[in-house]
N, C-alpha and C positions, 0 to 999 in steps of 0.2 A: 438314362439321360447323359451320364458321364461318358459312356461308350460312344453315343451319338456325337457328342461334342468332340471327342478325340478323332473320330472318323472325319468329321467336318473339317477339323484343323489340318488333317493330313491332306485332304482334297484341296483345300484352299492354299496350302503350302506348295503343292506341286503346281497349281495354277499360277500362283504369284511367281514361282521360279521361272516358268516358261515366259511369262509376260515381261518380267523386269530384269532378266539375266544380262542382256546385252548393254542397256544404258547405265545400270547401277551395279557395279561389281561389289561395292562395299555393302549395299543393301542385300545383295545375294549372300554375302558372307554372314550378315546378321541373321538372315532367314534360315540359315543352316541350323540354328539353335532352336527354332520354333517347335519341331516335333519333340525334341528332348525336354523343352520347357513344359509343353502340354502334358507329356508323359509324367514328369515330376509332379506337376500340379494334381493330376488325376490320382497318382499313387498316394500323395499326401492326403487327399480327400478320402480315399478308400481306407487309409490307415486310421484317420480320425473317426470315420463312421464305424469301422470294425472295433476300434478301441473303445468307443462309447458303448457299443453293444456289449462287449466283454465286461466293461466296468459296471453296467447296469445288472448284468447277470451275477457278478460277484457280490453286489450289494443286496441282492434278494435275500430275505430271511429264510 
């Protein structure tokens, strides 16, 4: 699900760039950070999930 969300964000990002590049240059500059933002969010989610799994394994008797 996280991977699908990331792919969808990349596709929508390229679509928004082609649609809004000419009239809104500042919005285009803002959208340059969208893939980096989604990548950071998915990485933090993965770290949280993996960290919880390792924590549960460490707490097993």
